[in-house]
N, C-alpha and C positions, 0 to 999 in steps of 0.2 A: 271664505276664498282668501282673504289675506291671509290668515294664518297658512293656509296651504301654500301659498307662494313663499313664504318666508320658511314654511320648511324646507321647500325644495329647492330654493336657491342655496339654502346654509348647507344642505347636504351635497351640492355643486361644489360649494364655496372650499368645503373641508377634502372633497374629493382632488382638486384641484391642487391645495397645497401638498396634499399627502403624498400624491406621486408625482410631485417636482415639476408641474407644469404651473407654474405661476399664474395661473387665470382666476379671475373672477365672472361669474357669469350672471345676467340681470335682463330685464328685459329691453328692449331697444329704446331708448330715446335719446337721442345723438343729433343737433344740427346738422342738418343736413349740407352745409357746405365744408364740414370738415369730411364727409365722404370723398375720396378722391379717386374709388376706381368700384366700379360694379360690373359683375357680369353673371346672367343665370347660367347654370351648368344644365345644358342640352345634352340631349344623346349624341355625344362627339368622340374620338378617340384620343385617350388619355394612358398617359403612361404611370401607372400608381406605383411600381417599384421605382422608378426616377426620381416620382415625388417623393416617396418616404425616403429614401437617400437623403435628398437635399434637406428634409424637414429635420432629420435624426439629427444633423447637426447642431440645432438649436434647442430640440425640444424631445421629452420623453413622450414616442409614439402610442406605449402601450395605456399609459396616463390619459394623453390625449384621447386615444379611442375610448376610454370610458367614459369620458366627461363628454363626448360629442352623442354618444349613445344616449346618456343621461338627458340630454339638452332635449333631444330630439322626440324623448318622451315627455320629456316638460313642456315643451312646445305645443303638443299635442294635448295634450291635458288642459293647457290652462287656455286652449284655443286661440294664441297668439303664434303666429311663425318666427315674429323677429327676436331674435339671442344677440347679444353685447357678449364676446368673451375680451375680458381685459387683462390686459399682460402686466406682472410685474416688471417694477423699472428696472431689476437686475437681468431679466432677460431680455437678452437681445437679438434680436431676428431683423437681419436687414431689408428694408424696403425695395424690392425692386421684380420687376415684371418676373423674373425666374421665380423667385418665392412667392409672390403672388399667385400665379399657375401652378403651382407645385401646392399650394393651401387649397384650391379650388379643385384640383384634382384629389388629393386626399383626402379631403373631406366627403366628395362625390362616391369614390369608390372604392378605397380601401377600407374604411371606416365600418360600410356598410349602407352608409344612410345614402340616400337617391334624393333629388329635386331640389337642390338647395342653392340660393342664391344668396352669394358672398361679394363683403366688401370689407377695403381694410382703410384704415385710417393711420396716417402717416405721422410720426412727430415731428419734432423741430431739427432733431438730429440724424431724421434720416433710418429712423427705424419703428417697426411696427407696434402699435401701441395697443390696438384695439383690433377686435375683428369682427365683422359683423355678419350673421350668418340667419338666413330668413329659409324657417323649413318649410318645405311642400304640404299641404294636408296629405291625409291618408291616401285620399279619392285621387289628388293630383299625382300622389308617387306613384298610384297604381297606374293612371292613364302613362305618366312617363316610361313606365316598368314596359309598358304596354309598346311604347312610341319604339323603345330602345330594341324590343325585339322586332319592330317593323325595319328598323332601319338593320338589325342584323340579317332580315331577310333577303331585303332586296339588293345590301352589300354581297351576300354569299351568291345571289344571282348574277351581278355585275363582274364577279371574281372569276367565276364558275370555269374550271380547267386551267386558271393563269393560276391562283393562287398557287407556290407549293409546287408547280410545275417546273423545275429545273431543265429541262427542254429548251425553254423558252430563253432568248436574249431580253435583255431590259428594253432594249429598241422595242423588241415585237409585243412585252406587257404593256409597256407604254403606249403603244400604237393600239392595240385590241380596247383596253380600257379606256382611251379617248374616243374610238369609235362607239364601244357601248353606250358610255354617258351620252356622247350626241345624239345617239337613235333614241333613248329611253326617257331622256328630258326635252323639254321645251322650254325655250325663253319667254318669260312673263312672271305674273305672280299668283301663287295657289290660292286657291278659292276660299281656303280656310283663314281668314285673315290674322286667326292667332299666331300662325307661322310667319316667320321672316323669311323672305325671297332670299337673302343673303346667305344660308344657311347649307351645309352640306347637306341637310336632314331633308330640306326642300326639294333641293336637286335628287336627290337618290330614292326617298320617299314617295315623294308628293309629284314630283316629276316636272316642278315647275320653278326655277329660280332665274335671279339676274346672272350677268357676269360674276360674281362675288360667290354669289352659290356654286357656278359651276367650277369655279375656281378652288373654291374651299372643298366641293367634292373631289376634285382631281388631286388632290393634295391627300385627300384622307387615304382615297382608295390605294395611289399610290406607295403610300407608306404600308400598308398594310401587304403588298410584294416588296418590300423592301428598298424602293424606291424613292430618294431624297428628292423633296421640292419643295419651294417657297413660293410667296404670292407677290405680284409684283402688282402696282398698280399707276394710270397716269392721271392726273387733274386734266391735262388737256384735253382729253378724251372720255374721262368721267366713266372710266372701264377699267376691270381688272383681270389679270390671266396667270399663266404659273411660269418660274423658271425651274425647268428639270434637269436634275445633274444625272447624264450617261457616262459612264466612267468617270466620275468627276468634274466631267466638262459638262458647263453651263448650257442650256438650250433654253428658248421661249417656245412656251406650248399652250395656244389661245381656244379652247375649247368651243367657247361662246360662237365665237366667229366662224369656226369650221361647222358649228350648226347649222347648215345650210344657210346661213346668213339671213334670217327670219324668211324663207321661203317656207311651204308647208309641205311639201312633198316627203311622203313615207319614205324611208329608207334611205334618205338623201344624206351626205357627211363628206364634205370636203377636208382635203390636206394640206393647204394650202400655210395654214397658221402652227403647224406640227414640226419641231425640232428645228425652229428659225432661228439665225443669229440676230443678233439687234439692227443691223442694214438689210436683212431679209423681211423683219418684223415693217420696219419705215416704208418696204416696198409695196407689203400688202396692208396700208394704209394706216399703221399703229405711229402718227405724227400729226402734228399742228399743219394747217396750213401752209407753213411755211418749212417744212419738213422737221421740225424740231420738237426734242424729244424732252418728256422730264421723269423719266424713269431709268433704270440702271442699265447702262452699256456694257454690265460683263459677261454676255455671253457675245462673244465674235466669232465662235467656230461656226464655218459654212458649210461643211459635209454634206448637211442634211438640206441645204436650201434650195436644191431645185431637183431632189430626190423622186424616186420612181412614181413613187404613190401620189404626186400630185397631179398624174394624167386620172386616179380614181377621183370618182365623185360618191361611191357607196362603200358599204361600213365592209371591212374585212372581216372574215368569219374564221373562227377555229372549230374546225370537224376531224374528229379520230387524231387528233394532237398534230393537226396539218394546219395552214392558214391559205385560205384561199382569198382573193382579190379579183375585182371586174376593173380590168385598164379599159376605160371608157373610151379615150381617145382611139386607140387602135382597135377596139371591139374583141376584147379578148378577156375568157375568164383565165385565170392563170391560178397554179400553185405555187408558194412562195418556199423556196429551199434556202435563201439567202435572205439573210434581213437589209443587204443591201440591193436585192431584186435582181441579181446581174445571172444568178442561175434559175430565174421562174421555169416550171413547164406547162405548158400551152394545154390546157383542160379543153379547151371548147372554143371555138368561133363564134360568135354571133353579130350578126349583121342585119341591119334592120334601121327603117327612117320613121322618127315623128312627125307629124304633120304642126308647125306653128302660122301666127297668126299671118292673114296674107299670103297663103298657100308655101308659105316658106315650109323648110325642111329642117329637121337635126339628127343628127348621126349618133346613136348609143349613149348622147346624153343623160338619158331617162332611163336606162337599162338598171336596175336594181340586184342587189344581189342578198340573199338570209338565210339562214339554216335553222333547224330545229333541233338539232342534235344529230340528228341521223341521215338526212339527206339536205343537200345546198337547192335553192328556188331562185330561179332567175326569171325576169319579165322581158317580153318584147312588148309590141305598142298595143297586141290585143290576147297576149295570153300569160300563162304564167306556169313556168313548168317545175318537175320535181326532178333532181338531177341525183344519180349516183357518182361520186368524183372517180372511185377505182375502176367499176363496171362499166364507167359510161351510160348505163342503161335511164333512159330518160323516159318520161310520162309527161301528157298537158294535165296539170293541175287545175285549170282555172281557164276559161274562154269568156273575152269581156263581151255583152251583148249592148246593142246600142238603145239608148231606152227608145219606150215605144213612140215619145212624142214627137224624137227625132229621126225617125227611120223615114226614108225616101227621101230625105233633104239632102240636096249636092252639097250646100254650103257650109254642111257641118262636120265635124271632126271629130271622133271620141276616140281615146286613146289611155290607156296604163301609164301612170307617171309614178306611180311611188309600191312598195312594197317592203312590209316589215313583219316579224313574227315576235310579238313581244308577250308577256306571259300567256304561254301558250295559245295564244291568238292572231290567225294570221288575218292580216289586215292590207287590203289593196285600196289604190286611190285612182279615180279615172279623170279625165280633164276634158271637157267639151269647149270646143273652138266652134261659136257661130258666127263665120267670117258677114260682114256687112254688119246692116244696124249696130254700129260705134265697135264691130268687132268683139262682143261681149263673147265669157269665159266662164265656166261655173265648176268647181272642183268638189269632188264627192267623194267618200269614203266608204268602203263597206266591208265586212268580216266574209271572211272567204271561209272558214272552220276555226271553231274551237275546239281544243283536245285535254280540258280541264277533268282532272281526276278529283275522284271527289274523297274528301277523308271522311273518318267517324266523325258523330257531333264532339265538339272540344268546346268545354266550360270557360268561358272567361271570366265570370263571377259569380260566385256563390252565393243560391240565396240565404238570409238570414230571417232574425226573428219580425223584422220589421218590411224588411226592402227583398223586391224580387231578383233573382239572378241573371244571369245571361249567357247562350251559347252560341256554337256556330260551325257551320262547314266551311271549308276552304280546300282548294285545291293541292293536293300532295305534291305538285311540281311547282308551279309559280305562286303557291301561298297566299293567292287571292280571295276575299272571302266570298263564298256562292249562297250562302241561306245564315240566317241570323234569327234566332227565338229567344222569348224571355223563359226562365223558370220562376214559377211561382215561389212565395214567400214557404219555408217549412217550419217556422214557428222556434228554430235554434237560435238563442243568445248564444254570442261570439264574447269571450271572457277577455278582457281587458288587464293589465300589469296590477298587482296589487294595488291599493292606496292606502295609506294610513290613516286611518278614525283617531288612536291615541297614540302619542308618542309614549314609547315606552322610557323609564328612568331605572336609576341603579337599585331602587326598592321597589318598584310594581312594573307589572307588564303593561304591555300597550296591546291595543287591535289593529287591524288592517279587514280590506273588504275586498271581493274583485268583482267588480262590476260588468254587465253586458254594457261593450263599446255602444252598443244603436240604441238600446233604450235604456240604459242607467237601470237596469235592475239588478239588484245586489244578487249575485252567483253564489258566492262562498265569501265567510268568515273565519279569521285564525286570532290566534294572540301572538302577540310580539316579544319574544322572552326579554327579561330583565337586561338592563344593559352592564355588562362585565368593570370590573375597575380596570384603571390604566395599568399594567404592570409597570416595575422599575429596574431598570434591566443596567447590568453591568457587562463590561468584555474585557478579555484579557489573551492574551497567546499565549499559544499551549503547544504540547510537541507535535500535533498533527492540524492543526489550524486555529482560529481566532473562537475561543468558548464565549458566549451568551449564557449569561445566566439570568433571571429574573424570580421577582416575589411573586406566589399564586395570589391570583386576585378574586373576590368575591364574584360569583356568577357565572365564574369561566369553567365554558365545557373545555375548550381548546386552545390553542394560539397558534398565531401566525408571524412565521419570524421575516421580517425585510431587512435588505441590506443596500446601502448606497456607495459608490465607488469615488474615488477623488481622482478627477482626471488633470494631471500634470501639465499639459498644453492649452487647455482651455480655462485651468486652475476654478472647474466647479466640480460640483457632484454632480452623479448620474440621479435620474430618478430612484424611487424605490424600488426594489424587486423582491417578488417573496420566494426567500428559499425554503420555505417547510410550512407548509399547510396543515390543520388538522393535527397538532402535537401537543400530547399530553403533557409530556415532561414540563421540568423549568429550567433545562440546561440544554441547550443546542452545541455542536461544534460545528462550525463552517470549514471544511475540509475540501474548498473550492478556491481559497485565496492565493493568492500570487505573491512573491517572494518581494519585498520594499514595497508595497502598494499600501496604501490609505483606505481605510474603511470606516462606516460606522454602522450602528445596528439600529432596530428597534422592534419592538415586540407588542401586537394588539391581542388583546383577550378575546374570544369567541364564545358566544353562546346562543347558537342556531344561526340565526338571520341577525342578531345584533354583536354589534363589535365596538369593542372601547376606542377612545382616542388613541394615544399613544404619545411616547417621551422619547425623542432620540436619544441616543448615547454620544458619548464624546469620541472624536477619531481617535481611530489607531493604526499604526502601520505595522503590518504582517512583518515579523521576522521569524526564519524558523529556529527551533532548537540547534544549538550550533552542538554538533558531534564531538564528545571529547575524547583525549588519548593521554595516557600518562605513561611516562617511562623516567627510569634512573638516570639521571645526567653525571659529569666528573663534579658538579658544585651543588646539587641540588635535585628537587624531581620536576622534570619538562612535564610542561602541561602543554598541550596541542591541543584545537579545534580547526572547525570546517568554519569556512569564512558565509556570513548573511549580508545577502542584497542588501543595498542601502542603510549598512551599517555604519553609526558616526563612533563607536566603538565597542569594548567589549570589558564587561566585569566578572573577576575568579574570585572563585569563594571556594574553603577548603574547610575541612571537617577533619579531628583528630581520633583517633581510637583509643579508650583509655579499656588497658589490661586488667585493670585490679574490678571495675563496675562492667566490663565489657558491654559497654556501649560507646555511640559515637558522638560527638560532642555537635553544637549546632552550629550552621553554615557561619562562616566569618568571611567578611569580605577583604581581600586581601589583597587589592590594588584595582586598578583597572588600565587597558592598553588599549592603543589607537588603533584608529578602522582599518591601518594596513596590516596591524597585528596577527601573528596567526598562533603564536607561541608563548609561552612565560615561563621563567625558572623559579621556584619555591628554593629559596639558597638558604632559607631559616631552618626546613627540614632536617632533624636529627636524625641520626642514621639508630636502623632496630625500630622505628613509630612509624606505626600505620597510619596514612592519611589518604582521604578520598579528595576528589574536586570537581566542580562543576563550573560553566561558562555562561551568561547570558550575552546575548549580541544586545545593542543601545542602538535605539535611533532619537535623538535627543531626551528626550521626556519619558519617551517608551520604550521597555525590555520585552525583551522575547522570553518564552517559556523554559524551563532550563530542567536538566535530569536529577529529580529531586534525588535521587538513590546515588546519585556522582560515580565517579570511576576512583577506585580504590587502588594502592600500591602501599607495597613497604617500601622505605627507602634504605637503602644500606648504600654506605658511602664507597668512594672509589680506594681500593687499596693501592698504597705506594710502593712499586716492586723496588728491591735492588737484588742485584745478582754477583757471585764472586767466585774463581776457580775456589776447587775443592779437589780433595787427596781421592775421590771418588766420582767426581765430575763437576757439573756445573749447579753452584747453591743456590737455590732462589729464596727470597726471604721477603715477608711485607709485614706490615703494621695489622694488626687485629680488628676487625670490622663490629661495631656492636649489633647485633642482632642477624649476625652472620653462622649458617649451621655447616659453615662447609667454604671451598672454596676450590676452583676451576683454574689449573693453569694449562697456559699456552705457550707454544712456542714457535719462534721464525728467524728461517736461517738465511746466511749471504751468502748467495749463490749466483757466480757469474755477472759480477756489479749489480742483484737486485735480490731484493727482500723476499722470501716467500711467504705465502698464506699464515694465517696463524694454525697449527696443528695444536690440537687439543692432548695434551699429555697426559690428563688424568684427573679425577678430583679426590679432595681430600674431603672426609664427610666429618669433620670435628673444626667446629668456630674457634676454638683454641690451639691449632696446629697452624703456626704464622713460617713455616720456611719447609723446604721439600729439595732434595737434590736430585740433577738430571743425569743419572748413570749411563744413558744412552750419549751422550755426550761424546764426540770426538776430537781428539787435540788436533791444534790447528784451524778450527772452522770457529765461525763470528757467530754467535748470537744474540737474540732480544728475548726476553720475556715478559708475560702480563700474566695477572693472575685478578678473577672476578667473584667478589663473593657471593654466593647463594644460599638462599632458603626458601626450600619448594622451589616455584617453579619463577622467583623473582631472583632477579641477578642484576648486580652492581652494574655500571659502566668499567671501563677499563680504559689504562694509557700501558705503552711501550716503556720497558725501563730502558737503561742506559745498554748498549750495546759492548760485548766484551769476546776478544778472543780465549778460545777455551784452552789452553797448556795444560796438558796428563803432568801429573808430578813424577820426577826423576826419583829412580828407586837407588839410593847411593851405598855403595859399601869401599871398605876399608881393610888396608892392612900396611905392615911394618915391612920396610926396607930398607938397604943397608945406605942410601943416602937421603931416608925418609920415611915420611908416611906417603904411600899411593892411594890417592883415590879414585874411585870409578862411578859411573852411572849408566842409567837407562836412557837413550835419547825420546826426547818429547818432540811429536810431529808439530810442527808451523813454528819452532821456535827460531830463534836466530842468533843464539849464544845461550852458554849458563856463568852462572854466579857461585861461586864456590864458598862458604862460609866456616867457621871453625870455633870451638870452645874449647877451653882448657879445665883441666880436673886440679884445686888447692888441696896440695894432701895437709897442709897445717890447718886451714880453715874447714876443710871436707866440704866444701862449695865450688860451684862450678861458674866459672865468668860467662857474659853473654856473648850471643853468637858476634863473631870479627869476621868480615870480607877478608877473604885471603887472596882473591883473585878471578879473574873471568878466563872462559873457554869458547870456541868457534863452536858453531853450532856441529860440524863434523866430529869432534873431538869428543871424546868418551872416557877419556883420563886425566887426573894430574896430579903430579908428586909434590906434596909439601914439604920441602927441602929445610924450611925455617922450625920442623919440630926437634923439641929437645928431648935427649936420651933421658931415659928413665920418666919422663910425663907422659899422662895418659889426656887423649882425647875425642870427642866426639867431630864429626863434620856431617853437612848439608849440601845439596846442590841445588840450585833455584832454576828451571827453565825460565829464559824471558824473551820476548820480543818487543820492543822500543819500550813503552810503559808499563806493559803487561808481562806479571810473574806469574809461574804456576805457585802453588802451596808447594811445603816442604815438611820433611822429615829427617828427623836427627837419625845418623848411622851408629853404628854397633860402637862399644868404647876401644881404643887400639892406645897401646904404649908401646913408645918407640924403646 
């Protein structure tokens, strides 16, 4: 047994650590003085989703669930219900009533474990250090489940027609529940001493409770129909009741004191303490002898302090979605149309008297009202009537007969004082007054009729190999048990969970058996596979996520990949979450990661039911592989990339293509860029050389994946462009660009004070040609040009040339005249004047002189006479059109001799 205990405890310890719920599980052995709070989780209303929300802030609930279930089985196996969960010091679960309540609720309901006693130990720094759990036995759990079912049945009866009925106001719901609880429960202690009279269960199921039981039950029932309420108590009175919120306004409600205040009349319920202000409660006796109170005085609204329902001392009844009540003070049966009673409809007037001691009479004080869900029933001193409130059809259901021993006595009065319909049974109560002889009286209860509808046999407990089972017949309406029988033993074993008899190792298989939970007979045996080796995993960023690689291990049939995530707010990792189970490969890519988030991973090898231990990887920040673009720039190759979340910088790599070997070089680190950068220029790129680039995002020591193929481009340098006037147009020239296989020329024209867009003027498909003449240029217009080197789809960047006014070359003609040589020319559009040049021929040296400026002419002139020309000398002339510093090209005229 000790070996088995150690085995179970070690398994639980591993599970606790593995799922990041830092707890250890042991048998309970803690000094009682350290336990600061303890409570039995009995059938009560719990909000499991709210509890889960509270606890998930501190622990991984998936892992916690697994530990709870393992611990429950461990508790049953070793026949010791007490377990302690010891929390790691790094786990900070604050100790407060909210968290403690959440623990109780979650352990009881969400994890599937029922019947649990939970205590907590508080450390000096107000954090929970231990959780003490006492699991009920299987038999006790079965009993508790039955109790939960009974609670559900009785609750549904009390809320029939109320829960989910949107036509009822909150006041009407609170009123009906108040009356039904008061009529079904009586003050006192349950016959079964195992139950506390202070609980909602005692009031609702056992129908006996003290004030706290009434209040707890009322709060529970109101909560199920969406009405907020609280428990309030007074030490002066040794008494408790409720504060109920109607439209967020608080009011006092004391169901206990309205439950006939100790009278025993069937069907009697007061409304003196329903929706009262604090002053109203003081008036009904909720104070000490001096009128002082020691409870909340928050309810100050007096709206309902003297409301119409105080005239009724019988229960309000819901029938066909209408509310009926008896106005005992005014002898009227009424239908309630409005909650304030201002529009009630008279159904019937019931006028009759009851006899009291010493021949006194009481008017209608003892008329009671009940319903079976189809008709209304009301009582007079001697009869019970059945009434259809719609058709007003009425029949006598019962007539009271005076007991034989009192027949003929004049000093005896026998009257109906009570009437109720509970659990399909009509009960009436009559009272006998015998005047004289100390005015004795006796009260008797009789059943008028019972309308139970029997169910088929319902099995409560299946028989097994050693024990008999049980079954019962119940009423299908009220669920009361009408008959019970035992079921003989059937010899069938009940298989328990697998028990390990020999632990598996890495080199040997283990064994396990499954025993009958009753007689411990071995029903099944099996082997436990060898434990596989522990995988060693590594992680890295990849293009589509984080890739986990691990080594194949001995005995492994498959693998489970787990991940945990770092929370930057809490500065803690989440628990391990399984990403992939039954995986047979040794590499897995987690494509669900989020940018900039830190993760760590682990892998467990699986061999059937045997699992290896694990080794967690180092943490890694996931950054997406940057998307890279490259383009020729004026001073090199520009590399651009997409940003990566939480990147602290980027590293740029390049590779060069060798045209001789037809291979790329390895990646070379070209430098880093800041986190805010999105581009970088390779200024060392050589024109005509092909490069490829890739970029990795960095987060301190972590790096993203990268495009291993890179993005390639040929670098073509940007041509330097010059322009000049030419005899036949505008001449565009540029420097030769290495690697270029041609050039594309673009032109822009200055029009109306602005430059037009670039116009493609044509492409030269020769990388050696470095000039071109724009013969379409118009004289007098200003142009600029640019040139892009091209090689296939690759183009260099470009920059605009200087701007230049195009002036057409004038055509010059000459002839000798009497007073010299006449020079004439064609006009050039856009010119502001002309300059005339001359050169002279030396007959001796047989050479021409250089050009000599001879004069200028206005833009409107087309001729000029050189009167300085000498007779017998030969000359040449030319003319330039000018506009400021811009001059056209020129061409020499024909020879002329004077």
